[in-house]
C-alpha positions in Angstrom: -7.6 -46.8 -12.9 -10.5 -48.4 -11.2 -13.6 -46.5 -9.9 -12.4 -46.3 -6.3 -9.2 -44.6 -7.2 -11.0 -42.1 -9.4 -13.4 -41.3 -6.6 -10.5 -40.8 -4.2 -8.7 -38.5 -6.7 -11.8 -36.4 -7.3 -12.6 -36.3 -3.6 -9.0 -35.1 -2.8 -9.2 -32.4 -5.5 -12.5 -31.2 -4.1 -11.1 -31.1 -0.5 -8.0 -29.2 -1.7 -10.1 -26.7 -3.6 -12.4 -26.1 -0.6 -9.4 -25.6 1.6 -8.0 -23.1 -0.9 -11.3 -21.2 -1.0 -11.5 -21.0 2.8 -7.9 -19.9 3.1 -8.4 -17.1 0.5 -11.6 -16.0 2.2 -10.0 -15.7 5.6 -6.9 -14.1 4.2 -9.1 -11.4 2.5 -11.0 -10.8 5.7 -7.7 -10.6 7.7 -6.1 -8.2 5.2 -9.2 -5.9 5.0 -9.6 -5.7 8.7 -5.8 -5.3 9.5 -4.7 -3.0 6.7 -7.7 -0.8 6.0 -7.5 1.1 9.2 -6.0 4.5 8.6 -4.5 5.8 11.9 -3.4 9.0 10.2 0.3 8.8 11.0 1.3 8.9 7.3 -0.6 10.9 4.7 0.2 11.4 1.1 -0.7 15.0 0.3 0.3 15.3 -3.4 1.9 13.2 -6.1 3.3 14.5 -9.4 4.6 12.3 -12.2 7.7 13.6 -14.0 7.7 10.8 -16.6 6.7 7.1 -16.7 9.1 6.0 -14.0 9.8 9.1 -12.0 7.5 10.9 -9.5 7.7 13.3 -6.6 5.5 12.7 -3.5 4.7 15.1 -0.8 4.1 13.2 2.5 3.1 14.3 6.0 4.2 12.1 8.9 4.4 12.8 12.6 4.1 16.5 12.1 6.7 16.8 9.3 6.2 17.3 5.6 8.7 15.7 3.3 9.2 15.8 -0.4 10.4 12.5 -1.8 11.6 11.6 -5.3 10.8 8.1 -6.5 12.5 6.6 -9.6 12.2 2.9 -10.3 13.8 1.2 -7.2 15.4 4.4 -5.9 13.9 6.8 -3.3 15.6 10.1 -2.6 14.7 12.5 0.2 14.6 16.0 -1.1 13.5 18.1 2.0 11.6 17.9 5.3 10.1 20.7 7.3 8.0 20.9 10.5 4.3 21.3 9.7 2.0 23.6 11.7 -1.8 23.7 11.5 -1.8 27.4 10.4 0.5 26.6 7.5 -1.1 25.3 4.3 0.4 22.7 2.0 1.0 25.1 -0.9 2.4 27.7 1.4 4.9 25.2 2.9 6.1 24.1 -0.6 6.6 27.7 -1.7 8.6 28.5 1.5 10.9 25.6 1.0 11.9 26.8 -2.5 
């Protein structure tokens, strides 16, 4: 390889590296601005691990509280009830039992 070819290869590598850095920077800015906003529609109230791959999650969404079981790739809905402001989370769980 002559010196001109070597300079072209190194220049191309630097250009590709700079494009990659700029892409990752803008992707990070876009992701942080787009996904960090919490509009409050879905809220995880509690999470309990049953073992390494199984957990139950208490979720509030659109005025409803739902208990969901998650195991590996499976999600199972256990119950849902309407949430009112006067009702606490622990009171709602005990009423559903």
